PDB file with SEQRES, HELIX, SHEET and CRYST1 records, atoms N, CA, C and O in Angstrom:
SEQRES   1 A   88  MET SER ARG SER PRO LYS THR HIS ARG LYS PRO LEU ARG          
SEQRES   2 A   88  HIS ASP GLU GLU SER THR THR ARG LEU GLY TYR SER GLY          
SEQRES   3 A   88  SER LEU GLY VAL SER TRP ALA PHE ILE MET ASN LYS ILE          
SEQRES   4 A   88  LYS GLU GLY ASN LEU THR SER ILE LYS LYS GLY THR ARG          
SEQRES   5 A   88  HIS ARG ILE ALA VAL THR GLU VAL GLU ARG PHE ARG GLN          
SEQRES   6 A   88  TRP TYR LEU HIS ASP LEU VAL GLU PHE SER ALA ASP ASP          
SEQRES   7 A   88  ALA LEU LYS ASP LEU PHE GLY GLY ASP GLN                      
HELIX    1 AA1 ARG A   21  LEU A   28  1                                   8    
HELIX    2 AA2 TRP A   32  GLU A   41  1                                  10    
HELIX    3 AA3 VAL A   57  PHE A   84  1                                  28    
SHEET    1 AA1 3 SER A  18  THR A  20  0                                        
SHEET    2 AA1 3 ARG A  52  ALA A  56 -1                                        
SHEET    3 AA1 3 ILE A  47  LYS A  49 -1                                        
CRYST1    1.000    1.000    1.000  90.00  90.00  90.00 P 1           1          
ATOM      1  N   MET A   1     115.536 138.281  80.583  1.00  0.00           N  
ATOM      2  CA  MET A   1     115.726 139.709  80.408  1.00  0.00           C  
ATOM      3  C   MET A   1     114.441 140.440  80.770  1.00  0.00           C  
ATOM      4  O   MET A   1     113.344 139.907  80.606  1.00  0.00           O  
ATOM      5  N   SER A   2     114.581 141.626  81.248  1.00  0.00           N  
ATOM      6  CA  SER A   2     113.400 142.398  81.596  1.00  0.00           C  
ATOM      7  C   SER A   2     112.751 142.950  80.327  1.00  0.00           C  
ATOM      8  O   SER A   2     113.380 143.043  79.273  1.00  0.00           O  
ATOM      9  N   ARG A   3     111.525 143.299  80.455  1.00  0.00           N  
ATOM     10  CA  ARG A   3     110.791 143.821  79.301  1.00  0.00           C  
ATOM     11  C   ARG A   3     111.164 145.272  79.055  1.00  0.00           C  
ATOM     12  O   ARG A   3     111.474 146.016  79.986  1.00  0.00           O  
ATOM     13  N   SER A   4     111.130 145.653  77.815  1.00  0.00           N  
ATOM     14  CA  SER A   4     111.389 147.034  77.434  1.00  0.00           C  
ATOM     15  C   SER A   4     110.273 147.912  77.984  1.00  0.00           C  
ATOM     16  O   SER A   4     109.104 147.529  77.943  1.00  0.00           O  
ATOM     17  N   PRO A   5     110.625 149.079  78.495  1.00  0.00           N  
ATOM     18  CA  PRO A   5     109.581 149.956  79.015  1.00  0.00           C  
ATOM     19  C   PRO A   5     108.646 150.394  77.903  1.00  0.00           C  
ATOM     20  O   PRO A   5     109.081 150.752  76.809  1.00  0.00           O  
ATOM     21  N   LYS A   6     107.363 150.358  78.200  1.00  0.00           N  
ATOM     22  CA  LYS A   6     106.367 150.790  77.216  1.00  0.00           C  
ATOM     23  C   LYS A   6     106.255 152.309  77.295  1.00  0.00           C  
ATOM     24  O   LYS A   6     105.518 152.844  78.123  1.00  0.00           O  
ATOM     25  N   THR A   7     106.977 152.983  76.445  1.00  0.00           N  
ATOM     26  CA  THR A   7     106.932 154.437  76.433  1.00  0.00           C  
ATOM     27  C   THR A   7     106.084 154.892  75.262  1.00  0.00           C  
ATOM     28  O   THR A   7     105.919 154.160  74.286  1.00  0.00           O  
ATOM     29  N   HIS A   8     105.556 156.078  75.355  1.00  0.00           N  
ATOM     30  CA  HIS A   8     104.784 156.627  74.250  1.00  0.00           C  
ATOM     31  C   HIS A   8     105.749 157.001  73.132  1.00  0.00           C  
ATOM     32  O   HIS A   8     106.624 157.850  73.305  1.00  0.00           O  
ATOM     33  N   ARG A   9     105.578 156.362  71.997  1.00  0.00           N  
ATOM     34  CA  ARG A   9     106.449 156.626  70.851  1.00  0.00           C  
ATOM     35  C   ARG A   9     105.603 157.087  69.691  1.00  0.00           C  
ATOM     36  O   ARG A   9     104.500 156.589  69.467  1.00  0.00           O  
ATOM     37  N   LYS A  10     106.129 158.040  68.959  1.00  0.00           N  
ATOM     38  CA  LYS A  10     105.431 158.515  67.777  1.00  0.00           C  
ATOM     39  C   LYS A  10     105.524 157.468  66.684  1.00  0.00           C  
ATOM     40  O   LYS A  10     106.557 156.810  66.561  1.00  0.00           O  
ATOM     41  N   PRO A  11     104.478 157.291  65.887  1.00  0.00           N  
ATOM     42  CA  PRO A  11     104.558 156.344  64.783  1.00  0.00           C  
ATOM     43  C   PRO A  11     105.598 156.795  63.752  1.00  0.00           C  
ATOM     44  O   PRO A  11     105.853 157.988  63.591  1.00  0.00           O  
ATOM     45  N   LEU A  12     106.175 155.845  63.077  1.00  0.00           N  
ATOM     46  CA  LEU A  12     107.188 156.123  62.059  1.00  0.00           C  
ATOM     47  C   LEU A  12     106.546 156.805  60.862  1.00  0.00           C  
ATOM     48  O   LEU A  12     105.550 156.328  60.320  1.00  0.00           O  
ATOM     49  N   ARG A  13     107.124 157.919  60.460  1.00  0.00           N  
ATOM     50  CA  ARG A  13     106.674 158.602  59.253  1.00  0.00           C  
ATOM     51  C   ARG A  13     107.377 157.978  58.062  1.00  0.00           C  
ATOM     52  O   ARG A  13     108.496 157.481  58.193  1.00  0.00           O  
ATOM     53  N   HIS A  14     106.740 157.997  56.914  1.00  0.00           N  
ATOM     54  CA  HIS A  14     107.323 157.390  55.716  1.00  0.00           C  
ATOM     55  C   HIS A  14     108.579 158.112  55.239  1.00  0.00           C  
ATOM     56  O   HIS A  14     109.400 157.527  54.533  1.00  0.00           O  
ATOM     57  N   ASP A  15     108.736 159.386  55.622  1.00  0.00           N  
ATOM     58  CA  ASP A  15     109.915 160.130  55.184  1.00  0.00           C  
ATOM     59  C   ASP A  15     111.055 160.074  56.206  1.00  0.00           C  
ATOM     60  O   ASP A  15     112.123 160.636  55.968  1.00  0.00           O  
ATOM     61  N   GLU A  16     110.837 159.403  57.335  1.00  0.00           N  
ATOM     62  CA  GLU A  16     111.844 159.315  58.386  1.00  0.00           C  
ATOM     63  C   GLU A  16     112.900 158.276  58.011  1.00  0.00           C  
ATOM     64  O   GLU A  16     112.584 157.245  57.417  1.00  0.00           O  
ATOM     65  N   GLU A  17     114.171 158.560  58.367  1.00  0.00           N  
ATOM     66  CA  GLU A  17     115.254 157.628  58.087  1.00  0.00           C  
ATOM     67  C   GLU A  17     115.004 156.333  58.837  1.00  0.00           C  
ATOM     68  O   GLU A  17     114.723 156.352  60.036  1.00  0.00           O  
ATOM     69  N   SER A  18     115.105 155.196  58.131  1.00  0.00           N  
ATOM     70  CA  SER A  18     114.790 153.919  58.749  1.00  0.00           C  
ATOM     71  C   SER A  18     115.670 152.812  58.176  1.00  0.00           C  
ATOM     72  O   SER A  18     116.416 153.019  57.219  1.00  0.00           O  
ATOM     73  N   THR A  19     115.562 151.635  58.784  1.00  0.00           N  
ATOM     74  CA  THR A  19     116.306 150.466  58.344  1.00  0.00           C  
ATOM     75  C   THR A  19     115.378 149.266  58.365  1.00  0.00           C  
ATOM     76  O   THR A  19     114.286 149.336  58.928  1.00  0.00           O  
ATOM     77  N   THR A  20     115.804 148.158  57.755  1.00  0.00           N  
ATOM     78  CA  THR A  20     115.010 146.937  57.786  1.00  0.00           C  
ATOM     79  C   THR A  20     115.383 146.120  59.014  1.00  0.00           C  
ATOM     80  O   THR A  20     116.407 146.370  59.651  1.00  0.00           O  
ATOM     81  N   ARG A  21     114.551 145.147  59.339  1.00  0.00           N  
ATOM     82  CA  ARG A  21     114.857 144.291  60.495  1.00  0.00           C  
ATOM     83  C   ARG A  21     116.125 143.487  60.241  1.00  0.00           C  
ATOM     84  O   ARG A  21     116.873 143.208  61.178  1.00  0.00           O  
ATOM     85  N   LEU A  22     116.382 143.106  58.983  1.00  0.00           N  
ATOM     86  CA  LEU A  22     117.597 142.360  58.659  1.00  0.00           C  
ATOM     87  C   LEU A  22     118.838 143.233  58.842  1.00  0.00           C  
ATOM     88  O   LEU A  22     119.834 142.786  59.411  1.00  0.00           O  
ATOM     89  N   GLY A  23     118.779 144.475  58.362  1.00  0.00           N  
ATOM     90  CA  GLY A  23     119.899 145.399  58.529  1.00  0.00           C  
ATOM     91  C   GLY A  23     120.159 145.718  59.988  1.00  0.00           C  
ATOM     92  O   GLY A  23     121.310 145.811  60.415  1.00  0.00           O  
ATOM     93  N   TYR A  24     119.094 145.886  60.751  1.00  0.00           N  
ATOM     94  CA  TYR A  24     119.226 146.198  62.171  1.00  0.00           C  
ATOM     95  C   TYR A  24     119.760 145.011  62.951  1.00  0.00           C  
ATOM     96  O   TYR A  24     120.603 145.173  63.833  1.00  0.00           O  
ATOM     97  N   SER A  25     119.274 143.818  62.631  1.00  0.00           N  
ATOM     98  CA  SER A  25     119.727 142.637  63.371  1.00  0.00           C  
ATOM     99  C   SER A  25     121.223 142.419  63.190  1.00  0.00           C  
ATOM    100  O   SER A  25     121.908 142.019  64.130  1.00  0.00           O  
ATOM    101  N   GLY A  26     121.732 142.677  61.994  1.00  0.00           N  
ATOM    102  CA  GLY A  26     123.166 142.538  61.752  1.00  0.00           C  
ATOM    103  C   GLY A  26     123.987 143.520  62.564  1.00  0.00           C  
ATOM    104  O   GLY A  26     125.051 143.168  63.073  1.00  0.00           O  
ATOM    105  N   SER A  27     123.508 144.739  62.692  1.00  0.00           N  
ATOM    106  CA  SER A  27     124.260 145.746  63.445  1.00  0.00           C  
ATOM    107  C   SER A  27     124.219 145.480  64.949  1.00  0.00           C  
ATOM    108  O   SER A  27     125.130 145.884  65.672  1.00  0.00           O  
ATOM    109  N   LEU A  28     123.175 144.806  65.427  1.00  0.00           N  
ATOM    110  CA  LEU A  28     123.048 144.513  66.851  1.00  0.00           C  
ATOM    111  C   LEU A  28     123.639 143.151  67.204  1.00  0.00           C  
ATOM    112  O   LEU A  28     123.915 142.874  68.372  1.00  0.00           O  
ATOM    113  N   GLY A  29     123.832 142.302  66.194  1.00  0.00           N  
ATOM    114  CA  GLY A  29     124.400 140.977  66.438  1.00  0.00           C  
ATOM    115  C   GLY A  29     123.380 139.954  66.912  1.00  0.00           C  
ATOM    116  O   GLY A  29     123.720 139.024  67.643  1.00  0.00           O  
ATOM    117  N   VAL A  30     122.138 140.124  66.499  1.00  0.00           N  
ATOM    118  CA  VAL A  30     121.074 139.172  66.823  1.00  0.00           C  
ATOM    119  C   VAL A  30     120.395 138.746  65.523  1.00  0.00           C  
ATOM    120  O   VAL A  30     120.645 139.327  64.467  1.00  0.00           O  
ATOM    121  N   SER A  31     119.546 137.743  65.604  1.00  0.00           N  
ATOM    122  CA  SER A  31     118.861 137.264  64.405  1.00  0.00           C  
ATOM    123  C   SER A  31     117.711 138.185  64.030  1.00  0.00           C  
ATOM    124  O   SER A  31     117.205 138.935  64.865  1.00  0.00           O  
ATOM    125  N   TRP A  32     117.302 138.122  62.762  1.00  0.00           N  
ATOM    126  CA  TRP A  32     116.154 138.932  62.334  1.00  0.00           C  
ATOM    127  C   TRP A  32     114.890 138.427  63.008  1.00  0.00           C  
ATOM    128  O   TRP A  32     113.950 139.196  63.209  1.00  0.00           O  
ATOM    129  N   ALA A  33     114.850 137.107  63.369  1.00  0.00           N  
ATOM    130  CA  ALA A  33     113.690 136.555  64.071  1.00  0.00           C  
ATOM    131  C   ALA A  33     113.554 137.179  65.465  1.00  0.00           C  
ATOM    132  O   ALA A  33     112.440 137.417  65.932  1.00  0.00           O  
ATOM    133  N   PHE A  34     114.697 137.446  66.133  1.00  0.00           N  
ATOM    134  CA  PHE A  34     114.673 138.119  67.434  1.00  0.00           C  
ATOM    135  C   PHE A  34     114.041 139.504  67.288  1.00  0.00           C  
ATOM    136  O   PHE A  34     113.201 139.904  68.094  1.00  0.00           O  
ATOM    137  N   ILE A  35     114.458 140.229  66.245  1.00  0.00           N  
ATOM    138  CA  ILE A  35     113.894 141.566  65.994  1.00  0.00           C  
ATOM    139  C   ILE A  35     112.401 141.457  65.717  1.00  0.00           C  
ATOM    140  O   ILE A  35     111.614 142.257  66.224  1.00  0.00           O  
ATOM    141  N   MET A  36     112.007 140.467  64.911  1.00  0.00           N  
ATOM    142  CA  MET A  36     110.589 140.281  64.596  1.00  0.00           C  
ATOM    143  C   MET A  36     109.788 139.973  65.861  1.00  0.00           C  
ATOM    144  O   MET A  36     108.678 140.478  66.025  1.00  0.00           O  
ATOM    145  N   ASN A  37     110.336 139.152  66.751  1.00  0.00           N  
ATOM    146  CA  ASN A  37     109.649 138.861  68.014  1.00  0.00           C  
ATOM    147  C   ASN A  37     109.481 140.117  68.852  1.00  0.00           C  
ATOM    148  O   ASN A  37     108.433 140.310  69.469  1.00  0.00           O  
ATOM    149  N   LYS A  38     110.497 140.977  68.885  1.00  0.00           N  
ATOM    150  CA  LYS A  38     110.398 142.219  69.652  1.00  0.00           C  
ATOM    151  C   LYS A  38     109.347 143.153  69.051  1.00  0.00           C  
ATOM    152  O   LYS A  38     108.679 143.888  69.777  1.00  0.00           O  
ATOM    153  N   ILE A  39     109.205 143.123  67.734  1.00  0.00           N  
ATOM    154  CA  ILE A  39     108.153 143.917  67.080  1.00  0.00           C  
ATOM    155  C   ILE A  39     106.789 143.364  67.486  1.00  0.00           C  
ATOM    156  O   ILE A  39     105.896 144.128  67.853  1.00  0.00           O  
ATOM    157  N   LYS A  40     106.621 142.039  67.423  1.00  0.00           N  
ATOM    158  CA  LYS A  40     105.347 141.410  67.780  1.00  0.00           C  
ATOM    159  C   LYS A  40     104.987 141.637  69.240  1.00  0.00           C  
ATOM    160  O   LYS A  40     103.813 141.809  69.565  1.00  0.00           O  
ATOM    161  N   GLU A  41     105.993 141.641  70.137  1.00  0.00           N  
ATOM    162  CA  GLU A  41     105.759 141.865  71.565  1.00  0.00           C  
ATOM    163  C   GLU A  41     105.428 143.322  71.867  1.00  0.00           C  
ATOM    164  O   GLU A  41     104.927 143.631  72.948  1.00  0.00           O  
ATOM    165  N   GLY A  42     105.702 144.216  70.925  1.00  0.00           N  
ATOM    166  CA  GLY A  42     105.446 145.637  71.146  1.00  0.00           C  
ATOM    167  C   GLY A  42     106.615 146.378  71.748  1.00  0.00           C  
ATOM    168  O   GLY A  42     106.476 147.537  72.139  1.00  0.00           O  
ATOM    169  N   ASN A  43     107.779 145.729  71.831  1.00  0.00           N  
ATOM    170  CA  ASN A  43     108.967 146.363  72.395  1.00  0.00           C  
ATOM    171  C   ASN A  43     109.739 147.171  71.370  1.00  0.00           C  
ATOM    172  O   ASN A  43     110.630 147.943  71.725  1.00  0.00           O  
ATOM    173  N   LEU A  44     109.405 147.000  70.114  1.00  0.00           N  
ATOM    174  CA  LEU A  44     110.095 147.685  69.025  1.00  0.00           C  
ATOM    175  C   LEU A  44     109.041 148.110  68.020  1.00  0.00           C  
ATOM    176  O   LEU A  44     108.264 147.283  67.544  1.00  0.00           O  
ATOM    177  N   THR A  45     109.010 149.390  67.697  1.00  0.00           N  
ATOM    178  CA  THR A  45     108.005 149.938  66.797  1.00  0.00           C  
ATOM    179  C   THR A  45     108.499 149.908  65.361  1.00  0.00           C  
ATOM    180  O   THR A  45     109.648 150.253  65.085  1.00  0.00           O  
ATOM    181  N   SER A  46     107.626 149.494  64.445  1.00  0.00           N  
ATOM    182  CA  SER A  46     107.978 149.479  63.028  1.00  0.00           C  
ATOM    183  C   SER A  46     106.728 149.769  62.214  1.00  0.00           C  
ATOM    184  O   SER A  46     105.612 149.760  62.732  1.00  0.00           O  
ATOM    185  N   ILE A  47     106.937 150.024  60.939  1.00  0.00           N  
ATOM    186  CA  ILE A  47     105.816 150.098  59.999  1.00  0.00           C  
ATOM    187  C   ILE A  47     106.133 149.154  58.854  1.00  0.00           C  
ATOM    188  O   ILE A  47     107.294 148.834  58.600  1.00  0.00           O  
ATOM    189  N   LYS A  48     105.103 148.717  58.175  1.00  0.00           N  
ATOM    190  CA  LYS A  48     105.315 147.858  57.025  1.00  0.00           C  
ATOM    191  C   LYS A  48     105.278 148.701  55.765  1.00  0.00           C  
ATOM    192  O   LYS A  48     104.367 149.503  55.558  1.00  0.00           O  
ATOM    193  N   LYS A  49     106.278 148.506  54.938  1.00  0.00           N  
ATOM    194  CA  LYS A  49     106.317 149.097  53.599  1.00  0.00           C  
ATOM    195  C   LYS A  49     106.368 147.918  52.644  1.00  0.00           C  
ATOM    196  O   LYS A  49     107.410 147.286  52.475  1.00  0.00           O  
ATOM    197  N   GLY A  50     105.245 147.630  52.028  1.00  0.00           N  
ATOM    198  CA  GLY A  50     105.167 146.439  51.198  1.00  0.00           C  
ATOM    199  C   GLY A  50     105.215 145.218  52.096  1.00  0.00           C  
ATOM    200  O   GLY A  50     104.381 145.067  52.989  1.00  0.00           O  
ATOM    201  N   THR A  51     106.191 144.342  51.866  1.00  0.00           N  
ATOM    202  CA  THR A  51     106.330 143.136  52.687  1.00  0.00           C  
ATOM    203  C   THR A  51     107.390 143.292  53.760  1.00  0.00           C  
ATOM    204  O   THR A  51     107.645 142.349  54.509  1.00  0.00           O  
ATOM    205  N   ARG A  52     108.009 144.450  53.853  1.00  0.00           N  
ATOM    206  CA  ARG A  52     109.120 144.647  54.788  1.00  0.00           C  
ATOM    207  C   ARG A  52     108.726 145.551  55.949  1.00  0.00           C  
ATOM    208  O   ARG A  52     107.966 146.508  55.799  1.00  0.00           O  
ATOM    209  N   HIS A  53     109.271 145.211  57.106  1.00  0.00           N  
ATOM    210  CA  HIS A  53     109.119 146.067  58.278  1.00  0.00           C  
ATOM    211  C   HIS A  53     110.249 147.089  58.255  1.00  0.00           C  
ATOM    212  O   HIS A  53     111.411 146.727  58.074  1.00  0.00           O  
ATOM    213  N   ARG A  54     109.912 148.362  58.436  1.00  0.00           N  
ATOM    214  CA  ARG A  54     110.902 149.431  58.523  1.00  0.00           C  
ATOM    215  C   ARG A  54     110.925 149.924  59.961  1.00  0.00           C  
ATOM    216  O   ARG A  54     109.881 150.111  60.587  1.00  0.00           O  
ATOM    217  N   ILE A  55     112.145 150.131  60.480  1.00  0.00           N  
ATOM    218  CA  ILE A  55     112.327 150.577  61.855  1.00  0.00           C  
ATOM    219  C   ILE A  55     113.060 151.916  61.811  1.00  0.00           C  
ATOM    220  O   ILE A  55     114.123 152.030  61.200  1.00  0.00           O  
ATOM    221  N   ALA A  56     112.485 152.926  62.462  1.00  0.00           N  
ATOM    222  CA  ALA A  56     113.096 154.259  62.483  1.00  0.00           C  
ATOM    223  C   ALA A  56     114.446 154.202  63.177  1.00  0.00           C  
ATOM    224  O   ALA A  56     114.623 153.457  64.141  1.00  0.00           O  
ATOM    225  N   VAL A  57     115.398 154.987  62.689  1.00  0.00           N  
ATOM    226  CA  VAL A  57     116.728 155.031  63.292  1.00  0.00           C  
ATOM    227  C   VAL A  57     116.644 155.470  64.750  1.00  0.00           C  
ATOM    228  O   VAL A  57     117.399 154.971  65.583  1.00  0.00           O  
ATOM    229  N   THR A  58     115.748 156.386  65.071  1.00  0.00           N  
ATOM    230  CA  THR A  58     115.589 156.817  66.469  1.00  0.00           C  
ATOM    231  C   THR A  58     115.094 155.658  67.337  1.00  0.00           C  
ATOM    232  O   THR A  58     115.499 155.526  68.492  1.00  0.00           O  
ATOM    233  N   GLU A  59     114.224 154.825  66.781  1.00  0.00           N  
ATOM    234  CA  GLU A  59     113.726 153.654  67.505  1.00  0.00           C  
ATOM    235  C   GLU A  59     114.830 152.615  67.663  1.00  0.00           C  
ATOM    236  O   GLU A  59     114.906 151.936  68.686  1.00  0.00           O  
ATOM    237  N   VAL A  60     115.679 152.492  66.659  1.00  0.00           N  
ATOM    238  CA  VAL A  60     116.830 151.580  66.717  1.00  0.00           C  
ATOM    239  C   VAL A  60     117.725 151.972  67.885  1.00  0.00           C  
ATOM    240  O   VAL A  60     118.128 151.114  68.671  1.00  0.00           O  
ATOM    241  N   GLU A  61     118.037 153.248  68.007  1.00  0.00           N  
ATOM    242  CA  GLU A  61     118.908 153.717  69.084  1.00  0.00           C  
ATOM    243  C   GLU A  61     118.259 153.532  70.456  1.00  0.00           C  
ATOM    244  O   GLU A  61     118.939 153.142  71.405  1.00  0.00           O  
ATOM    245  N   ARG A  62     116.974 153.801  70.577  1.00  0.00           N  
ATOM    246  CA  ARG A  62     116.265 153.609  71.847  1.00  0.00           C  
ATOM    247  C   ARG A  62     116.316 152.146  72.255  1.00  0.00           C  
ATOM    248  O   ARG A  62     116.633 151.827  73.401  1.00  0.00           O  
ATOM    249  N   PHE A  63     116.006 151.262  71.324  1.00  0.00           N  
ATOM    250  CA  PHE A  63     115.990 149.839  71.639  1.00  0.00           C  
ATOM    251  C   PHE A  63     117.399 149.321  71.914  1.00  0.00           C  
ATOM    252  O   PHE A  63     117.589 148.496  72.808  1.00  0.00           O  
ATOM    253  N   ARG A  64     118.387 149.795  71.157  1.00  0.00           N  
ATOM    254  CA  ARG A  64     119.774 149.361  71.365  1.00  0.00           C  
ATOM    255  C   ARG A  64     120.233 149.701  72.786  1.00  0.00           C  
ATOM    256  O   ARG A  64     120.858 148.868  73.441  1.00  0.00           O  
ATOM    257  N   GLN A  65     119.940 150.891  73.265  1.00  0.00           N  
ATOM    258  CA  GLN A  65     120.316 151.282  74.621  1.00  0.00           C  
ATOM    259  C   GLN A  65     119.658 150.383  75.655  1.00  0.00           C  
ATOM    260  O   GLN A  65     120.314 149.931  76.594  1.00  0.00           O  
ATOM    261  N   TRP A  66     118.351 150.117  75.488  1.00  0.00           N  
ATOM    262  CA  TRP A  66     117.648 149.247  76.420  1.00  0.00           C  
ATOM    263  C   TRP A  66     118.239 147.840  76.384  1.00  0.00           C  
ATOM    264  O   TRP A  66     118.511 147.249  77.430  1.00  0.00           O  
ATOM    265  N   TYR A  67     118.439 147.303  75.172  1.00  0.00           N  
ATOM    266  CA  TYR A  67     118.915 145.925  75.017  1.00  0.00           C  
ATOM    267  C   TYR A  67     120.314 145.748  75.610  1.00  0.00           C  
ATOM    268  O   TYR A  67     120.552 144.787  76.342  1.00  0.00           O  
ATOM    269  N   LEU A  68     121.231 146.648  75.310  1.00  0.00           N  
ATOM    270  CA  LEU A  68     122.589 146.528  75.833  1.00  0.00           C  
ATOM    271  C   LEU A  68     122.624 146.689  77.349  1.00  0.00           C  
ATOM    272  O   LEU A  68     123.359 145.976  78.032  1.00  0.00           O  
ATOM    273  N   HIS A  69     121.834 147.622  77.881  1.00  0.00           N  
ATOM    274  CA  HIS A  69     121.753 147.798  79.336  1.00  0.00           C  
ATOM    275  C   HIS A  69     121.225 146.520  79.973  1.00  0.00           C  
ATOM    276  O   HIS A  69     121.764 146.060  80.979  1.00  0.00           O  
ATOM    277  N   ASP A  70     120.183 145.950  79.401  1.00  0.00           N  
ATOM    278  CA  ASP A  70     119.590 144.738  79.937  1.00  0.00           C  
ATOM    279  C   ASP A  70     120.554 143.563  79.836  1.00  0.00           C  
ATOM    280  O   ASP A  70     120.616 142.739  80.748  1.00  0.00           O  
ATOM    281  N   LEU A  71     121.297 143.473  78.756  1.00  0.00           N  
ATOM    282  CA  LEU A  71     122.270 142.406  78.562  1.00  0.00           C  
ATOM    283  C   LEU A  71     123.397 142.493  79.593  1.00  0.00           C  
ATOM    284  O   LEU A  71     123.801 141.480  80.163  1.00  0.00           O  
ATOM    285  N   VAL A  72     123.898 143.700  79.828  1.00  0.00           N  
ATOM    286  CA  VAL A  72     124.951 143.899  80.831  1.00  0.00           C  
ATOM    287  C   VAL A  72     124.427 143.555  82.220  1.00  0.00           C  
ATOM    288  O   VAL A  72     125.105 142.875  82.990  1.00  0.00           O  
ATOM    289  N   GLU A  73     123.238 144.017  82.538  1.00  0.00           N  
ATOM    290  CA  GLU A  73     122.645 143.737  83.842  1.00  0.00           C  
ATOM    291  C   GLU A  73     122.450 142.230  84.040  1.00  0.00           C  
ATOM    292  O   GLU A  73     122.684 141.708  85.130  1.00  0.00           O  
ATOM    293  N   PHE A  74     122.024 141.542  82.992  1.00  0.00           N  
ATOM    294  CA  PHE A  74     121.768 140.103  83.047  1.00  0.00           C  
ATOM    295  C   PHE A  74     123.053 139.303  83.268  1.00  0.00           C  
ATOM    296  O   PHE A  74     123.037 138.285  83.960  1.00  0.00           O  
ATOM    297  N   SER A  75     124.162 139.758  82.685  1.00  0.00           N  
ATOM    298  CA  SER A  75     125.400 138.981  82.742  1.00  0.00           C  
ATOM    299  C   SER A  75     126.422 139.506  83.755  1.00  0.00           C  
ATOM    300  O   SER A  75     127.514 138.946  83.853  1.00  0.00           O  
ATOM    301  N   ALA A  76     126.109 140.541  84.498  1.00  0.00           N  
ATOM    302  CA  ALA A  76     127.072 141.158  85.423  1.00  0.00           C  
ATOM    303  C   ALA A  76     127.551 140.194  86.503  1.00  0.00           C  
ATOM    304  O   ALA A  76     128.746 140.142  86.795  1.00  0.00           O  
ATOM    305  N   ASP A  77     126.653 139.443  87.090  1.00  0.00           N  
ATOM    306  CA  ASP A  77     127.054 138.512  88.151  1.00  0.00           C  
ATOM    307  C   ASP A  77     128.021 137.456  87.639  1.00  0.00           C  
ATOM    308  O   ASP A  77     129.004 137.137  88.308  1.00  0.00           O  
ATOM    309  N   ASP A  78     127.751 136.910  86.456  1.00  0.00           N  
ATOM    310  CA  ASP A  78     128.650 135.912  85.879  1.00  0.00           C  
ATOM    311  C   ASP A  78     130.014 136.510  85.573  1.00  0.00           C  
ATOM    312  O   ASP A  78     131.036 135.854  85.775  1.00  0.00           O  
ATOM    313  N   ALA A  79     130.042 137.742  85.089  1.00  0.00           N  
ATOM    314  CA  ALA A  79     131.309 138.398  84.776  1.00  0.00           C  
ATOM    315  C   ALA A  79     132.131 138.612  86.045  1.00  0.00           C  
ATOM    316  O   ALA A  79     133.346 138.415  86.031  1.00  0.00           O  
ATOM    317  N   LEU A  80     131.488 139.010  87.135  1.00  0.00           N  
ATOM    318  CA  LEU A  80     132.198 139.202  88.409  1.00  0.00           C  
ATOM    319  C   LEU A  80     132.772 137.885  88.917  1.00  0.00           C  
ATOM    320  O   LEU A  80     133.897 137.845  89.415  1.00  0.00           O  
ATOM    321  N   LYS A  81     132.001 136.811  88.792  1.00  0.00           N  
ATOM    322  CA  LYS A  81     132.489 135.501  89.214  1.00  0.00           C  
ATOM    323  C   LYS A  81     133.699 135.075  88.383  1.00  0.00           C  
ATOM    324  O   LYS A  81     134.666 134.528  88.913  1.00  0.00           O  
ATOM    325  N   ASP A  82     133.633 135.333  87.069  1.00  0.00           N  
ATOM    326  CA  ASP A  82     134.762 134.979  86.198  1.00  0.00           C  
ATOM    327  C   ASP A  82     136.000 135.784  86.534  1.00  0.00           C  
ATOM    328  O   ASP A  82     137.110 135.251  86.515  1.00  0.00           O  
ATOM    329  N   LEU A  83     135.825 137.063  86.843  1.00  0.00           N  
ATOM    330  CA  LEU A  83     136.957 137.922  87.144  1.00  0.00           C  
ATOM    331  C   LEU A  83     137.563 137.670  88.508  1.00  0.00           C  
ATOM    332  O   LEU A  83     138.784 137.605  88.651  1.00  0.00           O  
ATOM    333  N   PHE A  84     136.711 137.528  89.507  1.00  0.00           N  
ATOM    334  CA  PHE A  84     137.188 137.485  90.887  1.00  0.00           C  
ATOM    335  C   PHE A  84     136.994 136.133  91.569  1.00  0.00           C  
ATOM    336  O   PHE A  84     137.480 135.930  92.682  1.00  0.00           O  
ATOM    337  N   GLY A  85     136.304 135.221  90.928  1.00  0.00           N  
ATOM    338  CA  GLY A  85     136.066 133.896  91.504  1.00  0.00           C  
ATOM    339  C   GLY A  85     135.106 133.953  92.664  1.00  0.00           C  
ATOM    340  O   GLY A  85     134.870 135.016  93.239  1.00  0.00           O  
ATOM    341  N   GLY A  86     134.562 132.829  93.000  1.00  0.00           N  
ATOM    342  CA  GLY A  86     133.660 132.757  94.140  1.00  0.00           C  
ATOM    343  C   GLY A  86     132.348 133.430  93.908  1.00  0.00           C  
ATOM    344  O   GLY A  86     132.020 133.810  92.784  1.00  0.00           O  
ATOM    345  N   ASP A  87     131.588 133.582  94.975  1.00  0.00           N  
ATOM    346  CA  ASP A  87     130.277 134.239  94.901  1.00  0.00           C  
ATOM    347  C   ASP A  87     130.408 135.709  95.214  1.00  0.00           C  
ATOM    348  O   ASP A  87     130.904 136.081  96.278  1.00  0.00           O  
ATOM    349  N   GLN A  88     129.973 136.538  94.310  1.00  0.00           N  
ATOM    350  CA  GLN A  88     130.028 137.988  94.486  1.00  0.00           C  
ATOM    351  C   GLN A  88     128.637 138.526  94.667  1.00  0.00           C  
ATOM    352  O   GLN A  88     128.457 139.733  94.832  1.00  0.00           O  
TER     353      GLN A  88                                                      
END                                                                             
């Protein structure tokens, strides 16, 4: 998969609506370890509140759009082969 674009993002404010990496991973259908790796790589911005990483809802939506677009792009050739057979 391609890397998420490094865009200038505002840091998460403590009063901003947010979710945990576990809650976000469930809604996206990936493991919490995948989310943690994306945080470590710098592709997903979070702040720590105590022992938990909090991810802003706006950041969740930005990353979800990138991830789904990248997933579709990655699997498009296989889907065409399955639908129409042969090399597309």
